Each structure stands twice: as structure tokens, then as C-alpha cells.
C-alpha positions, 0 to 999 in steps of 0.5 A: 499500499502506497505511503503517502495516499495512506498518510492523505487519506488519513489526514482527510478522515481527521479533517472530516472528524474535526469539521463534525466535532467543531462545526456539530455543536455549531450547527446543532446551535442554529437549529436550536435557535427554533427548537429550544430557545424560549425568546429573544434573549435566549436566542441571543445567548445562542448566538454569542456562544458560537458568534466567535467561532463558527466562522472559524470552524468552517474552515475544516469544511474548507480544508477537508474538501481542498485536501481531497481536491488536491490529494485525491482529484478523481474522489472529489470529481466523482463525489462533487459531480455525483452529489452536485444538487445536494452539495449546492443546497449545502453551499447555499444553506451556508451562505443564508445561515452567515448572512442571518448571523449578521442581519437578524439584529438590524432591525428592532422588529420581531418579525424581521428577527423571525425570519432570519432565526428561521433561516439560521435553524433551516440552513444549519439543518440542510447543512448538517443533513447534506454533509452527513449524506454525502459522507454516507455515501462517500463510505457506502457507495454511489452508482459510478461507472468505470469512468468514475461518472454517475449512472442515473439521473440527478437524484440517482445518489438518493437511498437509505444510506444518505438518509441514515448519514443525513439524519446521523449527523443532525441528530448528533449536531443537536445532542452535541449542542446541547452539550455545548450549551451545558458546558458554555452557558449559565442560568436557565439555558444550561440547566434546560439544556442539560436535561434535554441532553440526558433525555434525548442522547440515547435515541439521538446517536442511533442514526450514527450507529446505524451508519457505523454498523452498516459500514461494518458489514460492508468492509468492516474489519476487527479493530473498527469494530472495536472501535464501534464498541468504544463510540458505545462506551463513549455515549454511555459515559457522556450520558453518566456524566450529564446526569451527575453534572459534570457538564465539561466531561460529558462534552468530551466523551460526546466528543470521543464519540464522534471521534470513535465513530468516524475513525470506525466508518473510515477505517472500514471503508480504507482503502476505497474512497467511493465504492461503486454500487454497479461493479466493485472493479469501478471502485475508486481507491487511494491508488487510482484516485490519488495524485503524484507522489510529488504532489502528496510529497509537497502538500505534506511539507505545506500541511506540516508548517500550516496545520500546527499554526492552523490549530494553535490559532483556533485553540486559542480563540477558543480559550480567550471565549471560554468563559460562560454566557448567560442572560444577564450578559446580554445587554438591552437593545441599544440606540446607534446612529450609522457613521454615514447618517451621522456626517449627514446630520452634523453638516445639516444642522452643524451640531451633535447628532441625534440617536436613531431608535434601531437597536443592535443585537 
């Protein structure tokens, strides 16, 4: 087995694991804007927990996709062309979600905020479902021919595995977000998040377990089955710790669950990067889908320098914003005057500008 393609397969699996861990609670908090928060103050608390980190978390998605494009161009081409429609929906969802973060507090109107809250919630759901479906299909199979092209119509990718992976990531993101809110907030939001987590986590992880076990039956190995068992232990530990009120350890245990889960899934699929459901002879593997050794070697040098810096910077960001957020930290809506309007008023009246009633959020 080639060394460099194997290293980059592992690297891409690690990048997807990092994305699901970090963006998991991020997307989950977005969905909880409509499922969990009771009022605007609760929603502002939720937004403030992820406000400093959500855009940094999305870097892991870009890095995973970029690494796939550079290290395994045939994997990237076949996956992104076969899943053109769902991945386009993911892109649109992430755009609307990002815009909603910036725009929801620009007008003092419940109707205005409600529309953007729905954009955040729906965008988070679509992104989580689409990514989960794509990862499930890259590990269970797509109808690829000998050229790596998709056979069938634009919906030929749709299958039970796509639903399993999509709902698996959505459900995980929701409970991961509850664990994160129990860790990152205080007051009523914190206590309700912990109660919801204890109630929901046993059922919420079932789709992810279904995905794990399905891949194991397709191409599992003894050590990947061991990772499935470790994932079970991690979930039980997370539930037990949450009941005991140990929120930080419960969040860490659930994070260990997703590490073991993705490890078992990608480990079972290796060395195949996309199985063909038409003929196993058409499978894309790390051998026939990878770039040249020169390209992979150059990428390894760049990654060895850049990746530790990115991880260190993101870790520092989380450390700076490590303190809990509560309703007491959310200020009342206050007036402000845009700089351009202030200049206009000063030039007309020759005095100090008056405040508008538009609130900042």
C-alpha cells in the first residue's frame, strides 16, 4: 500500500472528524434557535456562544474539501459531480446561515428577527443533513461507472444510506449542541440544555450507530468493530457524566464518540474512497484516485508547517472565549447611529447628531 496516499487518506479522515466535532455543535446551536430557545434573549445567548468561533469552524470543511481536491482529484470529481444538487443546497444553506447571523439584529422587529432565525435554523439543518448524506455515500457507495461518472439521473444518489448519514449527523449535531450549551452557558439555558441532553442522547445517536454498523457489515475489520464498541462506551459515559452534572467531561465524552465513530467508518472503508454500486471493479481507491507522489509530498510539507499554526490559533480563540454566557451578559437593545448618517446630520445642523431607535444585537 502506498505510503503517501495512505497518509493523506488518514489526514482527510481527521479533517472530517474535526469538522463534525467543531461544526457539529455549531450547526446544532443553529437548529436549536427554533427548537430550544424560548425568547429573543435565549436566542441571543445561543448566538453569543458560537459567535466568536462559527466561521473558524467552517474552515475545517473548506480544508477537508480542498485536501480531497489536491490529494485525490478523482475522489473529489466523482463525489462532487455525483452529489451536485445536495452539495449546492449545502452551499446555499451555509450562505443564508452566515448572512442571517449578521442581519438578524439590524432591525428592531420581531418579524424581522423571526425570519432570520428561521434562516439560521433551516440553513443549519440543510448543511448538517447534506454533509452527513455525502459522507455516508462516500463510504457506502454511489452508482459510478468505469470512468468514475455517475450513472442515472440527478437523484440517483438518493438512498437509505443517504438518509441514515444525513439524519445521523443532524441528530448528533443537536445533542452535541446541547452538551456545548450546558458547558458554555449559565442559568436557565444551561440547566434546560443538560436536561434535554440526558433525555435525548440515547435515541439521538442511533442513526449514527446505524451508519457505523452498516459500513462494518459492508467492509469492516476487527479493529474497526473495536472502535464501534468504544463509541458505545463513550456515549454511555457522556450520558452518565451529564446526569452527574459534569458538563465538561460529558462534552468531551461525546466528542470522543464522534472520533471513534468516524474512525470506524473511514477505517472500514479504507482503502476504497468511493465504492461503486454498479461493479466493485469500478471502485475508486487511494491507488487509482490519488495525485502523484510529488504532489502529495509537497502537500505534506505545506501541511506540516501550516496545520499546527491553524490548530494553535483556533485553540487560542476557544481559550480566549472560554467563559460562560448567560442572560445577564446580554445588554438591552440600544440605539446607534450609522457613521454616514451622523456626518449628514452634523453637516446639516452643525451640532451633535441625535440617536436613532435602531437596536444593535
